[in-house]
Phi, psi and omega in degrees: 000322180299310177304320181292324181292314180299319180300314183295324172295318175298327176293325180293317177295320182302303185299314180301321180289319183297314180279359175076022177272081189298321181297310178301319179296318171302308182303310185291322175301321177295321171301317174296322171300313178296315188259338188220044179298145176085003174266161176290335175297325178289309182299319182289325178290325174300322176302312182298313181297319178303311180305310181304312177302315179298316184295338177270359179093010179264072184294322179295319177295320176295321179297318180299317182292314179305318179296321179292318179295323180297319183285328186249344181296134176278328181277127175312313179305316181290323178297316177297318173304317182294319182293317185289318177294323177295315175303319179296323178291314182297322179296316179303330182266005179064032175262073192287318178293320179292333176291318179295324176295323179291323186271006185274074181227153182262327178270109187257005175057034182079004179250030182313310182302321179295320179298314179292325176296308180303321174298317182296321177298318175306306181303319182297318173297328175280359184061033172258080191293323178296316179295317180299313182299320177299315180296318178294319172299320173298322177297313180293325174300321182274352180283146176298136184296341176264002177302133177280350182287337184309325175302317184292313178297323177298325175296318174300318181295308183299321178301323177292328177291325182286323182282350182264000000 
C-alpha cells in the first residue's frame, strides 16, 4: 500500500510538471517528502521538479533540489543524474572551479563520458585549454562508438586545438 501511494504521488507530480501546474507539482512533492522520504519516488519527483524550476528561470530552486537529491538518494544512478545536472547548472552559472570539485569522483557509474565532458567544459571555462582537451579526448574514448553525440565532442575537442 505504501508503494502504491508513493507511486500515485509520483504520477501526480509527473502530470503536474508536464501540464505546467507548478503549485500542484510543488505541493505533491512536499507530500512525498513528508510521507515517503527515502524512496526513489521522492528523488525522481525532485529531479522532475528541479527541471521544471530551472525551465521557469528558478536556477537557485533547481540547484537546491538537485543538492537535496544528491545528498539523500540511496541509488547511485540517481546520485549520478543529480550530480551531472547540478554540474550543468553550475557551468551555466560560470562556477567552473566548483564544478570541478563536484565532479571529482572516481566511480562514475558508467557515465564516464559525461563526467569527462563536463570536466572539459569547466577547464575550458577556466581557460585551461590543454586540460580541457585531455578531458574531451577521454570523454570520446569512453563514449560508445555508435553514439551520435561523438560529433559534438569532436567539435569541442577541435575548438581546443584552434585556441592553442
